[in-house]
C-alpha positions as CSV (number, residue, x, y, z in Angstrom):
1,X,80.5,116.3,89.5
2,X,80.6,120.2,90.0
3,X,81.9,120.2,93.8
4,X,82.5,124.0,92.9
5,X,78.4,124.3,93.7
6,X,78.7,122.6,97.0
7,X,80.2,124.8,100.0
8,X,80.7,123.2,103.8
9,X,81.3,125.5,106.6
10,X,82.4,125.0,110.2
11,X,82.3,127.9,112.5
12,X,81.1,128.9,115.9
13,X,78.3,130.8,117.3
14,X,75.9,129.8,114.6
15,X,73.0,129.2,116.8
16,X,70.5,130.4,114.0
17,X,71.2,131.2,110.4
18,X,68.5,133.3,108.4
19,X,68.3,133.3,104.4
20,X,69.6,136.7,104.6
21,X,72.5,136.0,106.5
22,X,73.3,132.9,104.3
23,X,73.2,135.4,101.1
24,X,75.7,137.3,102.7
25,X,77.8,134.0,103.2
26,X,76.8,132.0,99.8
27,X,76.0,134.7,97.5
28,X,73.3,134.3,94.8
29,X,75.2,130.7,93.4
30,X,74.6,128.8,96.5
31,X,71.0,129.7,97.0
32,X,70.1,126.5,99.3
33,X,71.7,125.7,102.7
34,X,71.2,123.7,105.7
35,X,73.1,123.7,109.2
36,X,73.7,122.3,112.6
37,X,73.3,125.3,115.3
38,X,76.2,125.9,117.6
39,X,76.4,125.2,121.1
40,X,77.4,128.2,123.1
41,X,81.0,128.9,121.4
42,X,81.6,125.5,120.2
43,X,80.2,123.7,116.8
44,X,78.2,124.8,114.2
45,X,78.1,123.6,110.5
46,X,76.7,125.3,107.3
47,X,76.2,123.2,104.1
48,X,75.1,125.1,100.7
49,X,74.6,124.3,97.4
50,X,73.3,125.6,94.0
51,X,69.8,123.9,93.4
52,X,70.1,124.5,89.6
53,X,73.2,121.7,89.9
54,X,71.8,119.8,93.0
55,X,68.8,118.3,94.8
56,X,69.7,117.6,98.4
57,X,68.2,115.7,101.2
58,X,69.4,115.7,105.0
59,X,70.1,112.5,106.2
60,X,71.1,113.2,109.5
61,X,72.0,116.0,111.8
62,X,74.2,115.2,114.7
63,X,76.0,116.5,117.7
64,X,79.2,116.8,115.5
65,X,78.0,116.3,112.0
66,X,75.6,117.0,109.3
67,X,75.4,114.4,106.5
68,X,73.5,115.3,103.3
69,X,72.7,113.2,100.1
70,X,73.4,115.0,96.7
71,X,71.9,114.1,93.5
72,X,73.6,115.7,90.8
73,X,71.1,116.9,87.7
74,X,74.1,117.2,85.4
75,X,76.2,114.1,85.4
76,X,73.2,111.9,87.1
77,X,75.1,110.9,90.1
78,X,74.1,110.5,93.8
79,X,76.5,111.2,96.3
80,X,76.6,111.7,100.3
81,X,78.5,114.3,101.9
82,X,79.5,114.5,105.9
83,X,80.7,117.7,107.1
84,X,81.8,117.5,110.6
85,X,83.1,119.8,113.5
86,X,85.0,117.9,115.9
87,X,85.1,118.6,119.8
88,X,88.2,120.0,121.6
89,X,87.3,118.3,124.7
90,X,89.2,115.2,125.3
91,X,86.4,113.3,127.0
92,X,84.0,114.1,123.7
93,X,86.2,112.5,121.1
94,X,85.0,108.9,121.5
95,X,81.6,110.3,121.2
96,X,82.8,112.0,118.0
97,X,84.1,109.3,116.3
98,X,81.4,106.9,116.9
99,X,78.9,109.3,115.7
100,X,80.7,109.7,112.7
101,X,80.9,105.9,112.2
102,X,76.9,105.8,112.5
103,X,77.0,107.8,109.3
104,X,78.1,105.0,107.2
105,X,75.9,104.3,104.4
106,X,76.1,102.0,101.4
107,X,79.5,101.0,99.9
108,X,78.6,101.4,96.3
109,X,77.6,105.1,96.8
110,X,80.4,107.8,96.7
111,X,80.9,109.2,100.4
112,X,82.9,112.4,101.4
113,X,83.7,113.6,104.7
114,X,84.9,117.0,105.4
115,X,85.7,119.6,107.7
116,X,87.5,120.2,111.0
117,X,88.1,117.3,112.9
118,X,90.0,118.8,115.6
119,X,92.5,115.6,115.4
120,X,95.7,114.8,113.9
121,X,95.9,111.5,111.9
122,X,99.7,111.7,111.6
123,X,102.7,112.8,113.7
124,X,103.5,114.9,111.0
125,X,100.2,116.6,111.0
126,X,101.5,119.0,113.7
127,X,104.5,121.3,114.0
128,X,105.0,122.6,117.4
129,X,103.8,121.2,120.5
130,X,103.6,117.6,121.5
131,X,101.5,115.3,119.2
132,X,98.4,113.6,120.7
133,X,99.2,109.9,120.2
134,X,95.5,109.1,121.1
135,X,94.0,111.3,118.6
136,X,96.2,109.6,116.1
137,X,95.6,106.0,117.1
138,X,91.7,106.8,117.0
139,X,91.8,108.4,113.6
140,X,93.6,105.6,111.9
141,X,91.4,103.5,113.2
142,X,88.4,105.1,111.6
143,X,90.0,105.2,108.3
144,X,91.0,101.4,108.6
145,X,87.7,99.9,109.8
146,X,85.6,102.0,107.3
147,X,88.2,101.4,104.4
148,X,88.3,105.3,103.7
149,X,91.1,107.4,102.2
150,X,92.7,110.9,102.1
151,X,93.3,112.6,98.7
152,X,96.7,114.0,98.3
153,X,97.1,117.5,99.6
154,X,98.5,120.5,97.7
155,X,99.7,124.1,99.0
156,X,99.7,124.5,102.6
157,X,100.8,121.5,104.7
158,X,98.9,122.8,107.8
159,X,95.4,124.3,108.1
160,X,95.1,125.8,111.6
161,X,97.5,128.0,113.7
162,X,97.5,129.6,117.1
163,X,98.5,132.8,116.0
164,X,101.4,133.2,118.7
165,X,104.7,134.5,118.5
166,X,106.0,130.8,118.6
167,X,103.2,129.3,116.7
168,X,102.0,125.8,116.6
169,X,100.7,124.8,113.2
170,X,98.6,121.7,112.8
171,X,96.5,120.2,110.2
172,X,93.1,119.6,111.6
173,X,90.8,120.4,108.3
174,X,90.8,117.9,105.5
175,X,88.6,115.8,103.2
176,X,88.2,112.0,103.2
177,X,86.5,109.5,100.9
178,X,85.3,106.1,100.7
179,X,86.4,103.4,98.0
180,X,83.8,104.2,95.6
181,X,84.6,107.5,95.7
182,X,88.1,107.0,94.9
183,X,87.5,104.6,91.8
184,X,84.9,106.9,90.1
185,X,87.3,109.8,90.6
186,X,90.7,108.3,90.6
187,X,92.4,111.9,90.5
188,X,91.4,113.9,93.5
189,X,93.4,116.4,95.4
190,X,93.0,118.7,98.1
191,X,94.1,122.2,97.4
192,X,94.8,125.0,99.9
193,X,92.9,128.7,99.6
194,X,94.2,132.0,100.8
195,X,93.5,132.2,104.8
196,X,91.8,135.3,105.5
197,X,90.2,136.6,108.4
198,X,90.3,133.3,110.3
199,X,92.9,131.0,112.0
200,X,92.0,128.2,109.5
201,X,93.1,127.6,106.1
202,X,90.0,126.9,103.5
203,X,90.6,123.8,101.3
204,X,88.8,122.8,98.3
205,X,88.5,119.3,96.8
206,X,89.2,119.3,93.4
207,X,88.4,116.3,90.9
208,X,90.6,116.2,87.7
209,X,91.7,113.3,85.3
210,X,94.6,111.7,84.9
211,X,97.1,113.0,81.7
212,X,96.6,110.3,79.5
213,X,99.9,109.1,78.0
214,X,101.0,106.4,75.3
215,X,100.7,103.0,77.3
216,X,104.0,101.2,77.4
217,X,103.9,97.3,77.2
218,X,102.9,95.6,80.2
219,X,103.2,91.7,80.6
220,X,99.8,90.7,82.1
221,X,100.1,87.9,84.4
222,X,96.6,86.8,84.0
223,X,97.4,86.1,80.2
224,X,99.2,82.9,81.8
225,X,95.7,81.5,83.1
226,X,94.6,81.5,79.3
227,X,94.6,77.6,78.0
228,X,97.5,76.6,76.1
229,X,99.5,79.9,76.9
230,X,102.5,78.6,78.0
231,X,102.9,76.5,74.7
232,X,102.2,79.8,72.4
233,X,105.1,81.8,74.4
234,X,107.5,78.5,73.6
235,X,106.7,78.9,69.9
236,X,107.2,82.2,69.4
237,X,110.3,82.1,71.6
238,X,111.4,79.4,69.1
239,X,110.1,81.1,66.1
240,X,112.7,84.0,66.6
241,X,116.2,82.5,65.5
242,X,119.1,85.0,66.0
243,X,122.9,85.0,65.9
244,X,125.0,87.1,68.2
245,X,126.2,87.3,72.1
246,X,123.7,86.3,74.5
247,X,122.5,89.6,75.7
248,X,121.7,90.6,72.0
249,X,119.8,87.5,71.5
250,X,117.8,87.9,74.9
251,X,116.8,91.5,73.8
252,X,115.6,90.9,70.3
253,X,113.9,87.7,71.5
254,X,112.0,89.8,74.1
255,X,111.4,92.4,71.5
256,X,109.7,90.3,69.3
257,X,107.6,88.5,71.9
258,X,106.2,91.7,72.7
259,X,104.7,92.3,69.4
260,X,103.3,88.7,69.4
261,X,101.8,89.2,72.9
262,X,100.4,92.6,71.7
263,X,98.5,91.0,68.9
264,X,97.5,87.9,71.0
265,X,96.3,89.9,73.7
266,X,94.1,92.3,71.7
267,X,92.5,89.6,69.2
268,X,92.7,86.5,71.3
269,X,92.6,87.0,75.2
270,X,90.3,90.0,74.7
271,X,88.7,92.4,77.6
272,X,88.4,90.9,80.9
273,X,85.9,93.4,81.8
274,X,83.9,93.0,78.5
275,X,84.0,89.2,78.9
276,X,82.8,89.6,82.5
277,X,79.9,91.8,81.4
278,X,78.8,89.6,78.6
279,X,78.7,86.3,81.0
280,X,76.9,88.2,83.5
281,X,74.3,89.1,80.7
282,X,73.9,85.6,79.4
283,X,73.3,84.4,83.2
284,X,70.5,86.8,83.5
285,X,69.0,85.6,80.4
286,X,68.9,82.0,82.0
287,X,68.0,83.2,85.1
288,X,64.7,84.9,83.2
289,X,64.3,81.7,81.4
290,X,64.2,79.8,85.1
291,X,61.4,81.8,86.3
292,X,59.4,80.6,83.2
293,X,60.2,77.2,83.5
294,X,62.5,74.3,83.7
295,X,65.5,74.9,81.8
296,X,66.4,72.3,79.1
297,X,69.5,69.9,80.0
298,X,71.2,71.7,77.0
299,X,70.5,75.3,78.8
300,X,71.8,73.6,82.2
301,X,75.2,72.5,81.1
302,X,75.4,75.6,79.3
303,X,74.8,77.5,82.5
304,X,77.4,75.5,84.4
305,X,79.5,76.1,81.7
306,X,78.9,80.1,81.6
307,X,79.5,79.9,85.8
308,X,82.8,78.0,85.4
309,X,83.8,80.5,83.0
310,X,82.7,83.5,85.1
311,X,84.9,82.3,87.9
312,X,87.8,82.2,85.6
313,X,87.1,85.7,84.5
314,X,87.1,86.9,88.0
315,X,90.1,85.1,88.9
316,X,91.7,87.2,85.9
317,X,90.5,90.2,87.4
318,X,91.6,89.9,90.7
319,X,95.0,89.2,89.3
320,X,95.0,91.9,87.1
321,X,94.4,94.3,89.9
322,X,96.5,92.9,92.3
323,X,99.1,93.2,89.9
324,X,98.4,97.1,89.9
325,X,98.1,97.3,93.7
326,X,101.8,96.1,94.4
327,X,100.5,94.5,97.4
328,X,102.2,91.0,98.5
329,X,101.0,90.4,101.8
330,X,97.2,90.0,100.6
331,X,96.6,86.9,98.9
332,X,94.5,86.3,95.9
333,X,91.3,84.0,95.9
334,X,89.5,85.8,98.8
335,X,87.4,88.2,96.5
336,X,89.7,91.2,96.9
337,X,89.3,92.4,93.6
338,X,87.6,95.9,94.5
339,X,90.1,96.6,97.2
340,X,93.2,95.7,94.9
341,X,91.6,98.2,92.6
342,X,91.1,100.8,95.4
343,X,94.7,100.4,96.0
344,X,95.6,100.8,92.6
345,X,93.8,104.1,92.2
346,X,95.2,105.3,95.6
347,X,98.7,104.7,94.3
348,X,98.2,106.4,91.1
349,X,96.8,109.3,92.8
350,X,99.9,109.7,95.3
351,X,102.2,109.4,92.1
352,X,100.3,112.2,90.7
353,X,102.3,115.7,90.4
354,X,99.8,118.2,90.2
355,X,102.5,121.2,90.0
356,X,105.7,122.1,90.5
357,X,107.6,125.5,91.4
358,X,110.5,125.9,88.9
359,X,112.4,128.7,88.3
360,X,110.3,130.8,90.5
361,X,107.1,129.8,88.2
362,X,104.6,127.4,89.3
363,X,103.8,124.6,86.4
364,X,100.6,122.6,86.4
365,X,100.5,121.6,82.7
366,X,101.7,117.9,82.6
367,X,103.6,118.4,79.4
368,X,105.5,121.4,80.8
369,X,106.0,119.5,84.1
370,X,107.7,116.8,82.1
371,X,110.0,119.3,80.2
372,X,110.8,120.6,83.5
373,X,112.2,117.5,84.7
374,X,113.9,116.7,81.4
375,X,115.8,119.6,81.7
376,X,116.7,119.4,85.2
377,X,118.2,115.9,84.5
378,X,119.8,116.8,81.3
379,X,121.7,119.8,83.7
380,X,122.6,117.0,86.1
381,X,123.8,113.9,84.1
382,X,127.6,114.3,83.4
383,X,128.5,117.0,85.4
384,X,131.4,116.1,87.7
385,X,131.0,117.1,91.5
386,X,133.3,117.3,94.2
387,X,133.2,115.3,97.3
388,X,131.7,116.4,100.1
389,X,133.6,114.0,102.6
390,X,136.1,115.6,104.8
391,X,136.8,112.7,106.6
392,X,140.4,111.1,106.9
393,X,139.6,107.1,107.0
394,X,143.2,106.6,107.4
395,X,143.2,108.2,110.5
396,X,140.0,107.1,111.8
397,X,140.7,103.4,111.2
398,X,144.7,103.9,112.7
399,X,144.2,101.8,115.5
400,X,141.6,99.2,113.9
401,X,142.6,95.6,113.4
402,X,143.2,95.0,109.7
403,X,140.4,92.9,108.2
404,X,140.5,90.5,105.0
405,X,138.2,92.1,103.1
406,X,139.4,90.1,99.9
407,X,136.4,87.8,99.9
408,X,133.9,90.8,99.0
409,X,135.9,90.8,95.5
410,X,135.5,87.1,94.5
411,X,133.1,86.5,91.6
412,X,129.3,85.7,92.8
413,X,128.6,82.1,92.6
414,X,125.4,80.7,90.5
415,X,123.9,79.6,93.9
416,X,124.1,83.5,95.1
417,X,122.4,84.8,91.8
418,X,119.7,82.1,92.0
419,X,118.6,83.0,95.5
420,X,118.8,86.7,95.0
421,X,116.3,86.7,92.0
422,X,114.2,83.9,93.5
423,X,113.8,86.3,96.5
424,X,112.3,88.9,94.3
425,X,108.5,89.5,93.9
426,X,107.2,87.7,91.1
427,X,104.9,90.2,89.9
428,X,106.6,93.4,91.0
429,X,107.7,96.2,89.2
430,X,108.9,95.1,85.6
431,X,112.2,96.0,83.9
432,X,112.1,98.5,80.6
433,X,111.1,95.4,78.3
434,X,108.0,95.5,80.4
435,X,108.2,91.7,81.7
436,X,107.8,90.8,85.4
437,X,110.2,88.3,87.3
438,X,107.1,85.7,87.0
439,X,107.5,85.5,83.2
440,X,111.3,84.3,83.4
C-alpha cells in the first residue's frame, strides 16, 4: 500500500478550494482531491491522492471529519481513511466524538483515522499547562469502544506549540488504526517531518515489515492439545539417558527434547492455519453437496467429525495467539482469537526499534542497530564502577533499635520454592531453553 500517494491536510480558512489552488499544494502527483470547507476561522480538511494509484469514493462529509474509501490499483486493497479536525470549543467535544463514532465501517476492512484531534490521549501528551482530564477520558473511551490503536511515533514527541516565550507543547495530531489495519500491516510507525511555516508538525504514516531473524525454539502450548502428546514427551525424555550432575542432565535432556519437538511439530502436528483452511474447504464442499440433495449417512458422519476437528483447531489457534499476546486476564474459550492476534501484533510493533542515535549518527539499518547495542554492552560489562551512595548508614540508623535479621539468611524451604514457582504465569515468557513454566 503506497500511502505516499495520499495526503491529508487540516487547515483553517478553507472556504473554497479550486483545482488551481490544489495544484499549488499537492503538485502534479496528487492530481485529485476532496475537501470540507472551513466555518469562518475554524475547521477545513483536504484529502488528495494520485489517481494512477488509487480510485476514491467519498463516504461521509461531516462537520469535523471527512471519510473516503480508497481502492489501491497496485496491490488490490480497499481501505478507508477518516481525516479529522477536532473543535477547540469545549461544548463541541462530545459532538465531535459522536460524529467520529458514526464513521465506523466493516471491521474486516483497514480503517485509518488521522488529523488534528485538538485533544490529548495521555497526560504525557502535554508539556506545560494543565492537562484536560475530560479530553483524555473521552479519547480513551473512543479507542477502547472501537478497539483502535495508535502506531508508535518516532521523531518529535509533540506536534503543536503556542509559540510563546514560555512555550506549551502538545501532541494534537496523530494516526489511529483499527485491528484489521494493524494485523495486515504489523509494522507501522508515525514519523515526524520538519515543521515549516506552521505551528503544527506534519506527520507521515509509514508501513514497513519486521526484520526477519532466525527463529529460536519456542514451546507451543497448543501442542499439548494433540492426542498422545504427553506419552510422546515421556518417551523422548526417557530415551535420553545421561550421567552427571542434575543441572547437566536437565540441560542435555531439554536440548534433546527440543530437537524431537521441532521434527514432530513440522511433520506430525503441522500448521494450524493450513489445517483450518483445509477443514473449511471440506465443509464448504459438503454444504454444496447438501444444496444438491440429502447427504448420505457416511457424508453426514464425515461432516460431524470435520466440525469437531475444526473446533479443536480453532481452540489451538486461540491458544497460539494468546501465548503471543501475553495476556492473563482474558481467558481462552470466548472466541478471542482476533483480539489476541491484534494484541500480539501491537506488542511486536511497540518492541520494534526503528532507529537509534549512536555516536552522533542516526542508525536505521536493523543489523547496524544490533551491532551498536552489542558494542555498548561489551563496553559496560566487566567495568568496575565507583558507588554513588554517600549515605552513612551507621549514623542514619544510630538511634534505631537493633533488629534480628538472621532469618533472612536461612535456607529456602521446599514449600517456599514451590509457592514461588507455582505463582508464576504458566504461559509467560519462557527461559533461554524456550520452555514456559506450563511444560514443567
